[in-house]
C-alpha positions as CSV (number, residue, x, y, z in Angstrom):
1,M,1.0,8.1,24.1
2,E,4.7,6.8,24.9
3,R,6.2,4.5,22.0
4,E,7.8,2.1,23.1
5,Q,11.7,2.1,21.6
6,E,11.6,-0.9,19.2
7,L,8.5,1.0,17.9
8,M,10.0,4.0,16.3
9,I,9.4,3.0,12.7
10,L,5.9,4.3,13.5
11,D,6.6,7.7,14.3
12,E,8.8,8.1,10.7
13,N,7.2,9.4,7.6
14,H,8.1,10.0,3.9
15,T,6.8,13.2,2.5
16,L,4.9,13.1,-0.9
17,S,5.9,15.1,-3.6
18,N,3.1,17.5,-3.1
19,G,4.4,18.1,0.8
20,V,2.0,15.8,2.7
21,A,3.6,13.5,5.2
22,I,2.5,9.6,5.1
23,P,3.6,7.2,7.5
24,K,6.4,4.5,6.3
25,L,4.6,1.7,7.7
26,G,1.1,1.0,7.5
27,L,-1.8,-1.5,8.0
28,G,-2.9,-3.4,5.1
29,T,-6.5,-4.7,5.2
30,W,-7.3,-7.0,2.4
31,F,-8.9,-10.1,3.6
32,I,-10.1,-8.6,6.7
33,D,-13.6,-8.9,7.0
34,D,-15.9,-5.8,7.1
35,D,-17.2,-6.7,10.6
36,K,-13.5,-7.2,11.7
37,A,-12.2,-4.2,9.8
38,A,-13.1,-1.6,12.8
39,Q,-11.4,-3.8,15.5
40,A,-8.2,-4.2,13.4
41,V,-7.8,-0.5,12.9
42,R,-8.4,0.4,16.5
43,D,-5.9,-2.0,17.9
44,A,-3.6,-0.8,15.5
45,V,-4.0,2.8,16.4
46,E,-3.7,1.7,19.9
47,I,-0.2,0.2,19.2
48,G,1.1,3.1,17.2
49,Y,0.0,3.0,13.6
50,R,-1.3,5.7,11.8
51,N,-1.3,4.5,8.3
52,I,-4.5,2.4,7.4
53,D,-4.7,1.1,3.8
54,T,-8.3,-0.4,2.1
55,A,-10.0,-0.2,-0.9
56,Q,-13.2,-0.7,-2.7
57,A,-12.7,-4.4,-3.7
58,Y,-11.8,-5.2,-0.3
59,G,-15.3,-4.7,0.5
60,N,-14.4,-3.5,4.3
61,E,-14.3,0.3,3.5
62,R,-17.4,0.8,6.3
63,G,-15.5,-1.2,9.1
64,V,-12.2,0.7,8.3
65,G,-14.3,4.3,8.3
66,E,-15.8,3.2,11.8
67,G,-12.5,2.0,13.1
68,V,-11.2,5.4,12.1
69,A,-14.1,7.1,14.0
70,T,-13.7,5.2,17.0
71,A,-9.9,4.7,17.7
72,G,-9.4,7.4,19.9
73,V,-7.0,9.7,18.1
74,P,-7.8,12.8,15.9
75,R,-8.9,12.2,12.4
76,R,-5.9,14.4,11.3
77,D,-3.6,12.1,12.7
78,L,-4.3,9.2,10.8
79,F,-3.5,8.6,7.0
80,V,-6.3,6.6,5.4
81,S,-5.9,5.3,1.6
82,S,-8.6,3.5,-0.3
83,K,-8.7,2.8,-4.0
84,L,-10.8,3.0,-7.1
85,A,-12.2,-0.4,-8.2
86,A,-9.9,-1.6,-11.1
87,E,-13.3,-2.2,-13.5
88,I,-14.0,2.0,-13.1
89,K,-12.5,3.6,-16.6
90,D,-14.7,6.4,-17.4
91,Y,-14.8,10.0,-15.5
92,D,-18.6,9.8,-14.2
93,D,-18.3,6.3,-12.6
94,A,-14.9,7.1,-10.9
95,A,-16.4,10.7,-9.6
96,A,-19.5,8.8,-8.2
97,A,-17.4,6.0,-6.6
98,I,-15.0,8.6,-5.1
99,D,-18.0,10.2,-3.3
100,G,-19.4,6.5,-2.6
101,S,-16.2,5.8,-0.4
102,L,-16.3,8.9,1.4
103,A,-20.0,8.1,2.2
104,T,-19.3,4.4,3.2
105,M,-16.2,5.6,5.3
106,G,-18.0,8.5,6.9
107,L,-14.9,10.8,6.2
108,D,-14.8,14.0,4.8
109,Y,-11.9,13.4,3.2
110,I,-9.6,10.6,2.1
111,D,-6.0,11.0,2.4
112,L,-4.9,8.9,-0.6
113,M,-6.9,7.5,-3.3
114,L,-5.5,5.2,-6.1
115,V,-6.4,3.9,-9.1
116,H,-6.1,0.1,-8.1
117,S,-5.1,-1.5,-11.5
118,P,-4.3,-0.2,-15.2
119,Q,-6.8,-3.1,-16.1
120,P,-10.1,-4.6,-14.8
121,W,-9.1,-7.7,-12.9
122,D,-10.6,-10.2,-15.2
123,D,-8.4,-8.7,-17.8
124,F,-5.0,-8.1,-15.9
125,R,-2.1,-7.2,-17.6
126,G,-4.5,-7.5,-21.0
127,G,-5.9,-5.1,-23.3
128,D,-5.6,-1.2,-23.9
129,Y,-7.0,1.0,-21.2
130,A,-5.1,4.1,-21.7
131,E,-8.0,6.2,-22.0
132,G,-10.0,4.8,-19.5
133,N,-6.9,5.6,-16.9
134,R,-6.6,8.8,-18.2
135,A,-10.5,9.5,-17.5
136,A,-9.9,8.2,-14.2
137,W,-7.4,9.7,-13.5
138,R,-9.0,13.2,-14.4
139,A,-11.9,12.2,-11.6
140,L,-8.8,11.8,-9.0
141,E,-7.4,15.1,-10.0
142,D,-10.5,17.1,-9.7
143,A,-11.4,15.5,-6.2
144,Y,-8.0,16.4,-5.2
145,N,-8.5,20.1,-6.6
146,A,-11.7,20.0,-4.5
147,G,-10.1,18.6,-1.2
148,K,-11.7,15.8,-1.0
149,L,-8.2,13.8,-1.3
150,R,-4.9,14.9,0.0
151,A,-3.0,13.0,-2.2
152,I,-3.5,10.8,-5.5
153,G,-2.0,7.7,-6.9
154,V,-2.0,4.1,-8.5
155,S,-1.9,0.6,-8.1
156,N,0.0,-2.1,-10.2
157,F,1.1,0.5,-12.7
158,R,4.0,-0.4,-14.8
159,E,6.4,2.2,-16.6
160,Q,4.1,2.4,-19.7
161,D,0.8,3.3,-17.3
162,L,2.3,5.5,-15.4
163,A,3.6,7.6,-18.4
164,N,0.2,7.5,-20.1
165,V,-1.5,9.1,-17.1
166,I,1.5,11.8,-16.2
167,E,1.6,13.0,-20.2
168,G,-2.5,13.0,-20.0
169,G,-2.8,14.5,-16.5
170,T,-2.3,17.5,-14.8
171,V,-0.8,16.2,-11.2
172,V,1.7,13.3,-11.3
173,P,0.5,10.2,-9.1
174,H,2.1,10.9,-5.5
175,V,1.9,7.4,-5.2
176,N,2.5,3.8,-6.8
177,Q,1.6,1.1,-4.6
178,L,3.3,-2.1,-6.1
179,L,3.7,-6.0,-5.2
180,V,7.4,-5.6,-3.8
181,H,9.1,-8.0,-1.7
182,A,12.2,-10.1,-1.1
183,G,11.9,-12.8,-4.1
184,N,9.9,-9.9,-6.2
185,T,11.9,-6.7,-6.7
186,P,10.8,-4.6,-9.8
187,T,14.2,-2.6,-10.0
188,E,13.7,-1.0,-13.1
189,L,10.4,0.3,-12.2
190,L,11.4,1.2,-8.5
191,A,14.0,3.4,-10.1
192,Y,11.3,4.7,-12.8
193,C,8.8,5.9,-10.1
194,E,11.8,7.6,-7.9
195,S,12.6,9.7,-11.2
196,K,9.3,10.7,-11.4
197,D,9.1,11.4,-7.8
198,V,6.3,9.0,-7.4
199,L,6.8,7.2,-3.8
200,V,6.2,3.4,-4.0
201,E,4.2,1.5,-1.5
202,A,5.1,-2.0,-1.2
203,Y,2.0,-4.4,-0.5
204,S,2.2,-8.1,0.5
205,P,5.8,-7.2,1.7
206,I,5.9,-10.8,3.1
207,A,5.3,-12.4,0.2
208,H,1.3,-13.4,1.0
209,G,3.1,-15.5,3.7
210,E,4.7,-18.2,1.5
211,I,8.2,-16.5,1.8
212,M,8.2,-18.0,5.2
213,D,9.4,-21.3,3.8
214,N,12.4,-19.8,2.2
215,A,15.6,-21.3,3.8
216,D,17.8,-18.3,2.5
217,I,15.4,-16.2,4.0
218,R,15.1,-18.1,7.0
219,A,19.1,-18.0,7.8
220,M,19.3,-14.4,7.0
221,A,16.9,-13.7,9.4
222,E,18.1,-15.7,12.1
223,K,21.4,-13.7,11.5
224,Y,20.0,-10.8,12.5
225,G,17.9,-12.2,15.4
226,V,14.5,-11.1,14.0
227,T,11.4,-13.2,12.2
228,V,11.5,-13.4,8.6
229,P,8.4,-11.4,8.3
230,Q,10.5,-8.6,10.2
231,L,13.6,-9.1,8.1
232,C,10.8,-8.6,5.0
233,I,9.4,-5.7,6.2
234,R,12.9,-4.1,7.1
235,Y,13.9,-4.7,3.6
236,T,11.2,-3.1,2.1
237,L,11.5,0.0,4.2
238,Q,15.6,0.3,3.4
239,L,14.3,0.5,-0.3
240,G,12.4,3.7,0.5
241,T,8.9,2.0,0.2
242,V,6.0,2.4,2.3
243,S,5.4,-1.2,4.0
244,L,1.8,-2.5,3.9
245,P,1.5,-5.7,6.2
246,K,-1.6,-7.0,6.4
247,T,-2.9,-8.6,9.9
248,A,-5.9,-8.4,12.0
249,N,-3.8,-9.8,14.9
250,P,-2.3,-7.4,17.2
251,E,0.5,-9.5,18.2
252,H,1.8,-9.6,14.4
253,M,0.9,-5.7,14.2
254,R,3.5,-5.1,17.0
255,A,5.7,-7.5,16.0
256,N,5.7,-6.0,12.2
257,A,6.8,-2.8,13.8
258,Q,9.8,-4.1,15.7
259,V,12.1,-3.6,13.1
260,D,14.5,-1.5,14.9
261,F,17.7,-3.0,12.9
262,S,19.7,-2.5,9.7
263,I,20.1,-4.9,6.9
264,S,23.5,-4.7,5.5
265,D,24.2,-3.1,2.0
266,A,25.9,-6.9,0.8
267,D,22.6,-8.6,2.2
268,M,20.4,-5.8,0.6
269,V,21.5,-7.0,-2.7
270,T,20.9,-10.7,-1.9
271,L,17.4,-9.7,-1.6
272,Q,17.5,-7.7,-4.3
273,N,18.6,-10.4,-6.5
274,L,16.6,-13.1,-4.9
275,H,13.7,-14.6,-6.9
276,D,10.8,-16.4,-5.2
277,Q,7.2,-15.7,-6.6
278,D,5.9,-18.8,-5.1
279,Y,2.2,-17.4,-3.4
280,G,0.7,-20.9,-3.0
281,D,-3.0,-20.8,-2.8
282,A,-2.8,-16.9,-3.5
283,S,-1.7,-17.6,-7.0
284,V,-5.6,-17.5,-8.2
285,F,-5.6,-13.4,-7.7
286,P,-4.3,-11.4,-11.0
287,V,-1.7,-9.8,-8.7
288,Y,0.1,-13.1,-8.0
289,S,-0.5,-14.4,-11.4
290,G,2.9,-13.8,-12.8
291,K,1.5,-11.6,-15.4
């Protein structure tokens, strides 16, 4: 399919430490209902997206799998990610859940599987789950070595969480998926991941939408002649992360890929130093709670 010039980002990849290519821009599917997920995937693929991100916790793996199966492009052309439920902190349950995702999605393999959080959601940033994370990680390693997963990683892991699985494992996580956006840039953690050759994926690059009301961001977007979401997505791309904006709206999918511009070094520094962590109604979710 001919891609429009302005959607060139959809043809660009990062290369994981194991040599697997991952598209730089993906579709996040959090809050997309299972019965709407297949159409969202088909719409995204038609526009040119090849990177689709879901999770066991999203409750839409079945729909995402249906979308992958009916999207009209070969399975090998798509990069599909899912995440092990945050509550699973032992080997047997993790191994069973990985097989469960494969079955639910109807896939022979998943391109990337992550541990969704170093703690269960009801104890986010709470107790010590170091051994449980090592056990879940061993299950991911075994599924990776068995060819069920093309890459494995973690999500919401801080430096000590990452160090724990690196020290206890045989495969260094290929990815750490983090909350990264203008207003919330974990600079030291990004540098640590880079030092370990762990690619960072940025979820909620538009700060769950609340960033739209930030006057400084709006003024900067106006300066570049782009929308606030486009500026925010471009920012995460220029940080060197994979950007995963979430939408089920094809117009937004297309607009989110219209990021063929460059943010100046000075403006990147301004955005990196910006602190805006107002998530509105979404603050009830652990990842936005400020812990």
